[in-house]
C-alpha positions as CSV (number, residue, x, y, z in Angstrom):
1,X,-3.2,15.3,-12.0
2,X,-1.9,13.0,-14.6
3,X,1.3,12.8,-13.0
4,X,-0.2,12.0,-10.0
5,X,-2.2,9.0,-11.6
6,X,0.9,8.1,-13.3
7,X,2.7,7.7,-10.1
8,X,-0.5,6.1,-8.2
9,X,-0.8,3.7,-11.1
10,X,2.6,2.7,-11.3
11,X,2.9,2.5,-7.6
12,X,0.0,-0.4,-7.3
13,X,1.6,-2.2,-10.2
14,X,4.6,-2.3,-8.1
15,X,2.6,-3.5,-5.0
16,X,0.9,-5.7,-7.2
17,X,4.2,-7.7,-8.1
18,X,5.4,-7.5,-4.8
19,X,2.8,-9.7,-2.8
20,X,4.3,-13.0,-4.5
21,X,7.5,-12.3,-3.0
22,X,5.9,-13.6,0.4
23,X,5.8,-16.7,-1.7
24,X,9.4,-16.7,-3.2
25,X,10.9,-15.6,0.2
26,X,9.7,-19.3,1.6
27,X,10.4,-20.8,3.9
28,X,11.5,-17.9,5.9
29,X,8.6,-17.6,8.4
30,X,6.0,-14.3,8.1
31,X,8.1,-12.3,11.2
32,X,11.3,-13.1,9.5
33,X,9.8,-12.0,6.1
34,X,8.5,-8.7,7.8
35,X,12.1,-8.5,9.2
36,X,13.8,-8.4,6.3
37,X,11.3,-6.2,4.4
38,X,12.1,-3.4,7.2
39,X,16.2,-3.5,6.5
40,X,16.2,-3.9,3.0
41,X,13.7,-1.0,2.4
42,X,15.8,1.5,4.6
43,X,18.7,2.0,2.0
44,X,16.5,2.1,-1.0
45,X,14.2,4.9,0.8
46,X,17.4,6.6,2.1
47,X,19.0,6.3,-1.2
48,X,15.8,8.4,-2.9
49,X,15.6,10.9,-0.2
50,X,19.3,12.1,-1.4
51,X,18.7,11.7,-5.2
52,X,15.4,13.2,-4.9
53,X,17.2,15.7,-2.4
54,X,14.6,15.9,0.1
55,X,17.5,16.0,3.5
56,X,16.2,19.3,4.6
57,X,12.8,17.6,5.3
58,X,14.3,15.7,8.2
59,X,15.0,19.1,10.1
60,X,11.2,20.3,9.1
61,X,9.9,17.1,10.6
62,X,12.3,18.1,13.9
63,X,11.1,21.8,13.9
64,X,7.2,20.4,13.8
65,X,7.9,18.0,16.7
66,X,9.8,20.8,18.5
67,X,6.6,23.4,18.2
68,X,3.9,20.3,18.5
69,X,5.7,17.7,21.0
70,X,2.4,15.3,20.7
71,X,3.3,14.7,17.2
72,X,6.4,12.1,18.6
73,X,2.7,10.1,19.6
74,X,1.9,10.4,16.1
75,X,4.5,9.4,14.1
76,X,4.9,6.4,16.8
77,X,1.6,5.2,15.6
78,X,2.2,6.1,12.1
79,X,5.4,3.2,12.6
80,X,3.1,1.1,14.5
81,X,0.3,0.7,11.4
82,X,3.8,0.5,8.8
83,X,4.6,-2.0,10.1
84,X,1.7,-3.8,11.0
85,X,0.6,-3.4,7.3
86,X,4.2,-4.4,5.9
87,X,3.9,-7.8,8.0
88,X,0.5,-8.6,7.0
89,X,1.1,-8.3,3.4
90,X,3.7,-10.7,3.6
91,X,1.6,-13.0,6.3
92,X,-1.3,-13.5,4.6
93,X,-0.5,-15.3,1.7
94,X,1.1,-18.2,4.2
95,X,-1.3,-18.6,7.1
96,X,-4.5,-19.0,4.4
97,X,-5.5,-15.2,5.0
98,X,-5.1,-14.4,1.3
99,X,-9.0,-13.9,0.9
100,X,-9.5,-12.3,4.1
101,X,-6.6,-9.3,3.0
102,X,-7.5,-9.3,-0.1
103,X,-11.3,-8.2,0.5
104,X,-9.7,-5.4,2.7
105,X,-7.7,-4.3,0.2
106,X,-11.0,-3.7,-1.8
107,X,-12.4,-2.1,1.1
108,X,-9.4,0.1,1.3
109,X,-10.1,2.5,-1.9
110,X,-13.3,2.9,-0.4
111,X,-12.8,4.3,3.3
112,X,-10.3,6.4,1.3
113,X,-12.5,8.4,-0.3
114,X,-14.9,8.5,2.3
115,X,-12.4,10.1,4.5
116,X,-11.4,12.3,2.0
117,X,-14.4,13.6,1.3
118,X,-15.9,13.6,5.5
119,X,-12.1,15.2,6.4
120,X,-11.0,17.6,4.2
121,X,-14.3,18.0,2.0
122,X,-13.0,17.0,-1.5
123,X,-15.3,17.7,-4.4
124,X,-16.9,15.0,-6.6
125,X,-17.4,15.1,-10.1
126,X,-20.8,13.1,-11.7
127,X,-17.7,10.5,-13.1
128,X,-16.0,10.5,-9.6
129,X,-19.6,9.6,-8.0
130,X,-20.3,7.0,-10.9
131,X,-16.5,5.6,-10.3
132,X,-17.3,5.4,-6.4
133,X,-20.8,3.9,-7.1
134,X,-19.2,0.9,-9.2
135,X,-16.4,0.4,-7.0
136,X,-19.1,0.0,-3.9
137,X,-21.5,-2.3,-5.9
138,X,-18.9,-4.6,-6.9
139,X,-17.1,-5.0,-3.6
140,X,-20.6,-5.3,-1.7
141,X,-21.1,-8.3,-3.7
142,X,-17.9,-9.6,-3.4
143,X,-18.5,-9.5,0.3
144,X,-21.8,-11.0,0.0
145,X,-20.6,-13.7,-2.1
146,X,-17.7,-14.8,0.2
147,X,-18.7,-14.3,3.5
148,X,-15.6,-14.4,5.0
149,X,-14.6,-11.0,7.2
150,X,-11.9,-11.5,10.0
151,X,-10.0,-9.1,11.9
152,X,-7.3,-9.0,8.8
153,X,-9.9,-7.9,6.2
154,X,-10.5,-4.8,8.5
155,X,-6.9,-4.0,9.5
156,X,-5.9,-4.0,5.6
157,X,-9.0,-2.0,4.7
158,X,-8.7,0.9,7.2
159,X,-4.7,0.9,8.1
160,X,-3.7,3.0,5.3
161,X,-6.5,5.3,4.9
162,X,-6.2,6.5,8.1
163,X,-2.4,6.4,7.7
164,X,-2.6,9.1,5.0
165,X,-5.0,11.0,6.7
166,X,-3.1,11.6,9.5
167,X,0.3,12.6,7.5
168,X,-1.6,15.0,5.0
169,X,-3.9,16.5,8.6
170,X,-0.2,17.0,10.1
171,X,1.3,18.0,6.9
172,X,4.1,15.4,7.2
173,X,3.4,13.4,4.3
174,X,7.1,12.8,3.5
175,X,9.6,10.3,2.5
176,X,11.9,11.4,5.6
177,X,8.8,10.6,8.0
178,X,8.7,7.0,6.1
179,X,11.9,6.9,6.8
180,X,11.8,7.7,10.8
181,X,9.2,5.4,10.7
182,X,11.0,2.7,9.3
183,X,14.2,3.2,11.8
184,X,11.3,2.8,14.3
185,X,10.6,-0.5,13.1
186,X,14.2,-1.5,12.7
187,X,14.9,-2.7,16.4
188,X,11.8,-5.3,15.9
189,X,12.9,-6.4,12.4
190,X,16.4,-7.5,13.7
191,X,15.3,-9.4,16.5
192,X,13.4,-11.6,14.5
193,X,15.9,-11.9,11.5
194,X,18.4,-12.6,14.6
195,X,16.2,-15.7,15.2
196,X,16.7,-17.2,12.3
197,X,19.1,-20.0,10.7
198,X,20.3,-18.9,7.7
199,X,22.3,-21.8,6.8
200,X,19.0,-23.9,7.1
201,X,16.9,-21.3,5.2
202,X,19.5,-20.8,2.2
203,X,20.3,-24.7,1.6
204,X,16.1,-24.8,1.0
205,X,16.0,-21.2,-1.0
206,X,19.8,-20.4,-2.4
207,X,18.5,-17.5,-4.4
208,X,17.0,-15.9,-1.2
209,X,19.8,-12.7,-0.8
210,X,18.9,-12.2,-4.5
211,X,15.3,-12.0,-3.8
212,X,15.6,-10.2,-0.9
213,X,17.4,-7.0,-2.8
214,X,14.4,-7.6,-5.7
215,X,11.8,-7.0,-2.7
216,X,14.0,-4.1,-1.8
217,X,14.1,-2.3,-4.8
218,X,10.3,-2.8,-5.7
219,X,8.8,-2.1,-2.4
220,X,11.3,1.1,-2.7
221,X,9.7,2.0,-5.7
222,X,6.5,1.5,-4.6
223,X,6.4,3.4,-1.9
224,X,7.8,6.2,-3.3
225,X,5.3,6.3,-6.1
226,X,2.5,5.9,-3.4
227,X,4.2,8.7,-1.0
228,X,4.4,10.9,-4.1
229,X,0.7,10.5,-5.7
230,X,-0.5,10.6,-2.2
231,X,0.8,14.5,-2.4
232,X,-0.4,15.1,-5.6
233,X,-4.0,13.8,-5.7
234,X,-7.1,14.4,-3.9
235,X,-7.8,11.2,-1.7
236,X,-11.1,10.4,-3.3
237,X,-8.8,9.7,-6.8
238,X,-5.9,8.1,-4.8
239,X,-8.3,6.1,-3.4
240,X,-10.4,4.9,-6.4
241,X,-7.0,4.5,-8.2
242,X,-6.0,1.9,-6.0
243,X,-8.1,-0.8,-7.7
244,X,-5.4,-0.6,-10.3
245,X,-3.6,-3.2,-7.6
246,X,-6.3,-5.7,-7.4
247,X,-7.0,-5.8,-11.2
248,X,-3.0,-6.2,-11.4
249,X,-3.3,-8.7,-9.1
250,X,-5.6,-10.5,-11.1
251,X,-3.3,-11.0,-14.1
252,X,-0.6,-12.0,-12.0
253,X,-2.1,-14.8,-10.9
254,X,-3.8,-15.7,-14.0
255,X,0.0,-15.7,-15.9
256,X,0.9,-18.2,-12.7
257,X,-1.9,-20.5,-14.1
258,X,-4.3,-19.8,-11.0
259,X,-8.7,-19.7,-11.7
260,X,-10.7,-17.0,-11.6
261,X,-13.6,-18.2,-9.7
262,X,-16.9,-17.1,-11.1
263,X,-17.6,-14.9,-8.3
264,X,-15.3,-12.4,-9.1
265,X,-16.1,-11.6,-12.7
266,X,-18.4,-9.1,-11.3
267,X,-16.6,-7.5,-9.1
268,X,-13.5,-7.2,-11.8
269,X,-16.4,-5.6,-14.2
270,X,-17.0,-3.2,-12.1
271,X,-13.7,-2.0,-10.9
272,X,-12.7,-2.0,-14.7
273,X,-15.8,0.3,-14.7
274,X,-14.5,2.6,-11.9
275,X,-11.3,2.9,-13.0
276,X,-12.3,3.8,-16.4
277,X,-14.8,6.4,-15.4
278,X,-12.0,7.9,-13.2
279,X,-9.4,8.3,-15.8
280,X,-11.9,9.5,-18.2
281,X,-12.8,11.8,-15.7
282,X,-9.0,12.8,-15.4
283,X,-8.2,13.2,-19.3
284,X,-11.6,15.5,-19.5
285,X,-9.8,17.5,-16.7
286,X,-6.7,18.0,-18.7
287,X,-8.5,18.7,-22.0
288,X,-10.8,21.5,-20.4
289,X,-7.5,23.6,-18.9
């Protein structure tokens, strides 16, 4: 359990850091950023598959598809979700939708917890219930204060929980499946990269290639840890630990000079209480064992 929580926390920290690459990659358009994100992710994920000796999972995925051909549609659906989520992550900060997507990321862990309870019949301890209720109160209050909900909020909030649920349900929750998803997104990525005038972009951002390499490294490590933790943790724990990401993003925002709005103090207090309850529950279980 503790190893899974460590993976999840580390992945969320890296995802939080990666959010600000959307600013560092300017003046690339959001679709160009999406294209490069796919391209730089692929080699890092492939390297991880070989380092962790998971090549056999490609064969296992192929065998599952042969036994159940409609699984191809599931993999295509997963790839579509992956593409949309990778694009939305970079599009939002550059198109005035950062707040709406941030609200979606706050909904995401709650949706994950609910799906884990309904679909996989996961059990809740009292501390897990307390963690869930703290998070629920904070998120509902924040949504009430902001009064801003858009399509981006729902895409961000429901995309990844449904993604993890499908991967677990069909038992294809591996880096090999993620690599196939990226390959399916690659033609679209290459198309948008081909539309870029790189000379013009580099004249405005001479460090672009450096930032792209860092984007691949940070995002690759984040997804590896995220998928690793999703195999080690129940969905309810995986969901609630996801609130570490907005807290990390908050610290980064404060570090670069942004000011926290007064309406966010209550939310952050609730999220800190939520994570504390969940972490304490995990340590308590470890001590009992």
